[in-house]
VOGU-3710 file (C-alpha; in Angstrom, 3 decimals, decimal comma):
1> mtesspvadq> 0,000/0,000/0,000  1,240/3,484/-0,766  0,842/6,809/0,978  -2,031/7,778/-1,342  -3,942/4,552/-0,671  -7,594/5,237/0,190  -7,726/2,214/2,502  -7,245/3,661/5,975  -8,635/2,600/9,344  -12,353/2,148/9,734
11> qgqryplsft> -12,983/5,823/10,389  -10,503/7,121/7,775  -9,064/9,164/10,630  -6,274/11,701/10,202  -4,176/11,598/13,345  -1,873/14,449/14,398  1,894/14,022/14,352  4,022/13,778/17,461  6,632/16,463/18,071  9,372/14,008/17,044
21> qewfltldqg> 7,600/13,273/13,771  7,300/17,023/13,152  11,033/17,375/13,780  11,727/14,530/11,337  9,679/16,413/8,717  12,127/19,318/8,897  14,881/16,852/7,916  12,960/15,234/5,051  14,934/14,933/1,802  12,593/12,602/-0,064
31> edggtfgcrf> 13,265/8,979/-0,999  17,022/9,358/-1,440  18,026/10,840/1,908  17,010/12,368/5,200  14,643/11,040/7,817  12,160/9,518/5,357  14,755/8,194/2,920  14,885/4,511/2,062  18,250/3,988/3,831  17,188/5,534/7,160
41> ilvspiritg> 16,732/2,164/8,856  17,441/0,168/12,010  18,507/-3,489/11,965  18,213/-6,099/14,721  19,736/-9,575/14,136  18,462/-12,498/16,254  20,362/-15,817/16,448  17,977/-18,778/16,625  18,733/-22,323/17,817  16,582/-25,195/16,590
51> pvdlavlqda> 14,271/-25,651/13,605  12,104/-22,624/12,829  8,456/-23,157/11,944  8,124/-20,708/9,039  4,323/-20,560/9,201  4,455/-19,757/12,916  7,166/-17,154/12,350  5,122/-15,475/9,605  2,035/-15,396/11,829  4,054/-13,997/14,734
61> lddvvarhel> 5,515/-11,238/12,552  2,018/-10,363/11,350  0,831/-10,339/14,976  3,490/-7,724/15,788  2,250/-5,469/12,984  -1,351/-5,953/14,097  -0,411/-5,057/17,713  1,629/-1,952/16,870  -0,189/0,479/14,579  2,851/2,595/13,762
71> lrtvvvrdad> 4,335/-0,292/11,751  1,377/0,144/9,386  1,145/3,930/9,528  2,294/6,388/6,886  3,070/10,028/7,501  1,269/11,950/4,767  3,932/14,594/4,320  2,502/16,633/1,442  -0,790/17,440/3,218  -1,420/20,731/5,007
81> ppyqqvlppc> -1,035/19,985/7,821  0,762/16,640/7,552  -0,852/13,782/9,441  -0,616/10,096/10,329  -2,748/7,600/8,437  -3,212/4,190/10,055  -3,727/1,313/7,614  -5,185/-2,139/8,324  -3,067/-5,083/9,516  -0,978/-6,540/6,708
91> pvplevrdlp> 1,576/-9,349/6,234  5,275/-8,762/6,844  7,505/-9,598/3,864  9,584/-12,585/5,022  12,526/-13,734/2,927  14,100/-17,121/3,660  17,639/-17,955/2,562  19,492/-21,260/2,807  23,134/-20,254/3,143  25,950/-22,318/1,592
101> pvtgksrdmv> 28,293/-24,222/3,923  30,661/-21,913/5,772  34,336/-22,479/4,986  37,416/-20,441/5,788  35,690/-18,240/8,391  33,521/-18,524/11,460  29,741/-18,456/11,378  29,848/-15,381/13,603  31,832/-13,556/10,915  29,358/-14,636/8,228
111> iqelvhqtft> 26,510/-13,254/10,334  28,273/-9,930/10,796  28,726/-9,687/7,034  25,051/-10,512/6,455  24,000/-7,579/8,652  25,093/-5,289/5,839  22,942/-7,002/3,236  19,938/-5,133/4,581  16,739/-3,945/3,014  15,928/-0,474/1,916
121> isarevpllr> 12,431/0,465/3,025  10,157/3,121/1,583  8,492/5,224/4,269  5,478/5,451/1,942  4,705/1,735/2,061  3,480/-0,529/4,847  4,445/-2,447/6,772  7,547/-0,532/7,798  9,055/-3,829/8,972  10,906/-6,410/6,895
131> arlcklddrd> 12,266/-9,813/7,922  14,948/-12,065/6,477  15,694/-15,530/7,867  19,142/-16,835/6,934  19,577/-20,548/7,654  23,102/-21,767/8,355  21,679/-25,263/8,842  18,454/-26,811/10,124  19,294/-25,871/13,721  21,177/-22,605/13,349
141> svlfltvhhs> 19,705/-19,508/11,735  19,616/-15,739/12,016  16,531/-13,571/11,738  17,196/-10,003/10,581  14,486/-7,512/11,512  14,717/-4,214/9,622  12,435/-1,294/10,440  12,273/2,232/9,042  13,714/4,721/11,518  10,806/7,127/10,971
151> asdawslevi> 8,648/4,584/12,828  11,053/3,239/15,409  13,903/3,958/17,785  16,305/1,603/19,582  13,927/1,082/22,528  11,129/0,185/20,099  13,307/-2,434/18,400  13,540/-4,176/21,752  9,735/-3,970/22,133  9,371/-5,621/18,706
161> trdlgafyas> 11,824/-8,372/19,655  10,077/-9,094/22,963  6,622/-9,176/21,375  7,760/-11,330/18,446  9,079/-13,948/20,865  5,828/-13,928/22,843  3,714/-14,296/19,709  5,900/-17,106/18,334  5,673/-19,034/21,605  1,914/-18,553/21,824
171> raagtpaelp> 1,341/-19,587/18,214  3,514/-22,673/18,636  1,692/-23,670/21,828  -1,781/-22,670/20,670  -2,276/-20,402/23,684  -2,869/-16,628/23,990  0,232/-14,450/24,066  1,141/-13,116/27,488  1,889/-9,455/26,813  1,084/-6,276/28,737
181> pvrqyreyae> -1,622/-3,942/27,431  -0,360/-1,493/24,823  -1,219/2,103/24,019  -0,893/3,128/20,384  1,542/5,758/19,138  -1,259/7,962/17,793  -2,578/8,073/21,367  0,841/9,254/22,502  0,845/12,019/19,873  -2,605/13,151/21,009
191> wqlasatssa> -1,555/12,992/24,675  1,587/14,982/23,896  -0,345/17,746/22,165  -2,898/17,900/24,977  -0,093/18,085/27,537  1,873/20,797/25,745  0,450/23,595/27,902  1,670/21,933/31,106  5,289/22,574/30,124  4,693/26,296/30,534
201> edgapaywqg> 3,269/25,694/33,984  6,200/23,580/35,181  8,737/26,225/34,169  10,370/24,430/31,238  10,305/27,405/28,805  11,690/29,701/31,495  14,479/27,235/32,242  15,551/27,015/28,599  15,195/30,789/28,164  17,886/31,232/30,805
211> klrgarefti> 19,967/28,185/29,932  20,286/28,938/26,218  20,729/32,703/26,501  23,883/33,436/24,504  24,452/29,734/23,763  25,334/28,269/20,406  24,927/24,621/19,507  28,310/22,904/19,336  29,186/22,107/15,734  32,396/20,367/14,741
221> pndhghpdsy> 34,887/21,599/12,127  34,704/19,615/8,899  37,289/18,986/6,200  35,305/19,781/3,062  32,491/22,172/3,922  28,839/21,264/4,299  27,062/20,413/1,013  23,429/21,218/0,280  22,913/17,515/-0,386  25,134/14,473/-0,041
231> srpyslhthg> 26,535/12,578/-3,012  26,810/9,233/-1,176  25,456/7,277/1,806  27,011/7,787/5,184  30,219/6,051/6,183  30,974/4,504/9,539  33,987/4,467/11,806  33,832/1,842/14,538  35,653/2,137/17,821  35,390/0,791/21,334
241> iekpdviaka> 36,941/0,748/24,751  39,464/-2,061/24,460  40,366/-2,158/28,158  37,443/-3,438/30,255  38,667/-1,662/33,384  38,055/1,743/31,750  34,274/1,377/31,782  34,441/-0,212/35,231  36,322/2,837/36,522  33,970/5,188/34,660
251> salaaasrtt> 31,010/3,457/36,313  32,727/3,726/39,700  33,292/7,451/39,131  29,633/7,853/38,208  28,567/6,044/41,381  30,935/8,101/43,545  29,594/11,279/41,954  25,995/10,035/42,341  25,338/10,457/38,665  24,989/8,367/35,520
261> lfsvllsafy> 27,586/6,779/33,280  26,229/8,994/30,502  27,255/12,093/32,498  30,817/10,773/32,726  30,894/10,065/28,986  29,424/13,493/28,214  32,142/15,048/30,379  34,751/13,312/28,216  33,072/14,732/25,120  33,283/18,229/26,631
271> vlaheitgat> 37,046/17,787/26,979  37,280/16,486/23,408  35,243/19,441/22,112  37,573/21,815/23,968  40,643/20,144/22,449  39,170/20,517/18,954  37,842/24,079/19,207  39,331/25,676/22,341  35,836/26,523/23,630  34,870/26,008/27,276
281> dltiraftag> 31,202/27,088/27,181  29,856/24,045/25,361  26,328/23,035/24,368  26,392/19,475/23,068  23,228/17,755/21,901  22,431/14,146/22,755  19,581/11,799/21,982  17,385/10,765/24,894  14,873/7,907/25,022  11,906/10,278/25,470
291> rdveqfhntm> 10,152/7,578/27,511  9,290/9,567/30,624  5,598/8,537/30,549  5,192/5,025/31,945  1,889/4,305/30,220  3,700/4,335/26,851  6,695/2,147/27,805  5,265/-0,775/25,811  4,376/1,362/22,806  6,421/0,861/19,666
301> glflncvpfr> 7,128/4,194/18,056  9,368/7,195/17,594  9,929/8,647/21,059  13,559/9,741/20,905  14,343/13,354/21,610  17,448/15,492/21,125  18,352/17,569/24,174  21,017/20,310/24,393  23,318/20,002/27,410  25,126/23,288/28,137
311> tdiadcasfr> 28,041/23,240/30,562  30,785/25,825/31,124  33,939/23,988/32,167  36,292/27,013/32,221  36,631/27,195/36,017  36,721/23,429/36,587  40,052/22,321/38,026  39,724/18,568/37,502  37,763/16,027/35,499  35,825/15,227/38,665
321> divartketf> 34,763/18,889/38,726  33,513/18,595/35,139  31,521/15,491/36,062  29,920/17,347/38,975  29,048/20,300/36,745  27,733/17,955/34,037  25,592/16,153/36,622  23,806/19,428/37,407  23,326/20,111/33,695  21,936/16,630/33,098
331> idaiahelpv> 19,470/16,667/35,998  18,095/20,107/35,140  17,855/19,469/31,390  16,012/16,165/31,817  13,676/17,660/34,425  12,738/20,439/31,975  12,940/18,401/28,780  11,103/19,860/25,802  10,753/18,396/22,289  13,704/19,290/20,088
341> nvieqtfpdf> 11,607/21,128/17,498  9,995/23,239/20,234  13,429/24,325/21,467  14,692/25,059/17,958  11,592/27,079/17,052  11,503/28,960/20,362  15,223/29,743/20,517  16,374/30,115/16,891  19,604/31,872/17,867  20,767/28,648/19,508
351> iksrddlrts> 21,098/26,882/16,145  22,680/29,757/14,210  26,037/27,974/14,374  24,667/25,615/11,705  24,913/28,472/9,209  28,701/28,089/9,181  29,464/25,779/6,250  32,861/24,996/7,754  31,252/23,077/10,608  28,755/20,216/10,845
361> qfiischesq> 26,181/19,099/13,399  27,394/16,904/16,239  25,111/14,580/18,237  25,779/11,885/20,839  23,591/8,784/20,886  24,052/6,679/24,024  21,809/3,614/24,192  21,515/1,487/27,309  19,736/-1,743/26,434  16,513/-2,620/28,263
371> ldddliipia> 17,124/-6,330/27,597  19,601/-8,483/29,498  22,558/-9,789/27,495  21,572/-13,372/28,293  17,834/-12,972/27,605  16,433/-16,008/25,795  13,747/-15,129/23,247  11,194/-17,979/22,936  11,597/-18,670/19,216  12,188/-22,333/18,282
381> egaseikvrw> 14,471/-23,767/21,003  15,688/-20,325/22,024  17,000/-17,144/20,440  19,050/-14,143/21,467  19,943/-10,729/20,078  23,312/-10,462/18,367  25,699/-7,653/19,128  26,285/-5,918/15,800  29,815/-4,915/14,811  29,179/-2,478/11,996
391> leedgqrdip> 31,709/-2,628/9,196  33,582/0,463/8,083  32,295/0,078/4,516  28,664/-0,221/5,680  27,174/2,287/3,213  23,657/0,935/3,767  22,265/3,371/6,298  21,746/7,097/6,305  21,251/9,978/8,728  19,925/13,463/7,962
401> sgmvwnldip> 23,043/15,608/8,420  26,278/16,062/10,334  27,870/13,488/12,597  26,423/11,067/15,162  28,568/9,371/17,818  26,873/6,122/18,859  27,709/4,588/22,225  26,124/1,251/23,096  26,142/0,215/26,752  24,603/-3,239/27,301
411> psgtlsgsvl> 23,901/-4,477/30,847  27,259/-6,299/30,837  28,972/-2,915/31,128  31,146/-3,116/28,027  31,117/-0,242/25,564  31,245/-0,224/21,802  31,038/2,838/19,642  30,669/4,029/16,089  30,683/7,365/14,324  28,284/7,989/11,452
421> fnldefdest> 29,679/10,620/9,087  29,770/11,520/5,426  32,950/11,592/3,339  31,580/14,694/1,601  32,368/16,500/4,881  35,002/14,517/6,789  38,088/12,512/5,978  38,206/9,062/7,566  41,538/9,922/9,181  40,003/12,940/10,915
431> vagwaadlrr> 37,215/10,888/12,454  39,577/8,087/13,476  41,832/10,645/15,190  38,952/12,100/17,185  37,787/8,620/18,238  41,306/7,823/19,456  41,385/11,140/21,331  38,087/10,320/23,060  39,439/6,935/24,196  42,602/8,590/25,505
441> ilasavrdpd> 40,668/11,286/27,376  38,274/8,833/28,999  40,953/6,331/30,002  43,173/9,033/31,528  40,256/10,791/33,231  38,846/7,756/35,017  42,320/6,544/36,021  42,865/9,802/37,949  39,736/12,018/37,933  41,375/14,591/40,211
451> qdwrtl> 44,109/15,572/37,770  43,941/18,821/35,802  41,492/18,071/32,974  43,563/20,127/30,531  46,347/17,536/30,809  44,175/14,557/29,840
//
């Protein structure tokens, strides 16, 4: 079904957009790029042990789409005003591949390579979920779930995985699925609009009025200017914390400072930003889960937000001082969180730094998984999520503009990272150098947080 399809829900209802969907509209570049482009996707690979019942798997996938309306919702972008259109339940395209025998490499390596043979998905067609089952043999297979990012965030991928397992188990056993009640994303959008006036009452606009006075969004110097449109998909630089004691010490510093690991990582980014630009009054944006309303925790949808964190580190003597200052910034910003498009529209001076073609946007994305590393998903004889190691030559995914630093913190406490960037703006060597600098800063800082931060 396409965006112009007349077959909508029973009432033919036009539902309002959420604030995040409205923000995504400002980054729309059509089919070939931006937030509604065919490469703007998320991928979740699931390793399955035991024979998979394909009919049960297909039914379970279809159950997920029936349960979560946003997987069968299109954003009608050319209407005035744009709106959400919910379409009826529909089957999920499921591709099944029998892989040739693996020789000369491990099966784990083959799986990592298969991650990059992903779908492209049109945001104008439903469902916004695709599935590919790759069978290594009759008892070992990998299910790749690909969803368009305009309908999902990382938290929502975990909701899909949990629900798929429950539906598979229930279908196989012939019993009802045991899942919590779910509110639909359109209900969240309506709730959000109805609740918009409360933000004025709780002082959020006043907080940001003071916090962003004179601030400029941190943008990072690029190598080649900022083009009006990109000539290629985004590239990826992968990096991680090789020494396990670094994250352990970072977590210990967070606990001693009574703050979060994210605040410690953000403090390291402040030091990196100072090394690159010399600035000490820094406003760095980071994605947040946007899941502060418990009644929507089981809702699959686009909840992520992008919050500016402004901290002046000029008079901090040590890295521990920066962490303490960042803790205050974090607590206040989250307590007064507003949708990103509301902040950008209300405080346009804050984003004027984007006008400089010699710099590009810079965003941190720090995801802490809601699922345990050892969680067994009840598909076949048991399944589990696979940790993805994105390849440098990925070239399959896209982001709207600038640079995104991804940090993935599973419950095990390890940390892996990647930087999404475009070669039209940055040389690979530049990005690799910054990633190495971040590792150096963090390792030195958590080893001795009381040293002068300018010596890190």
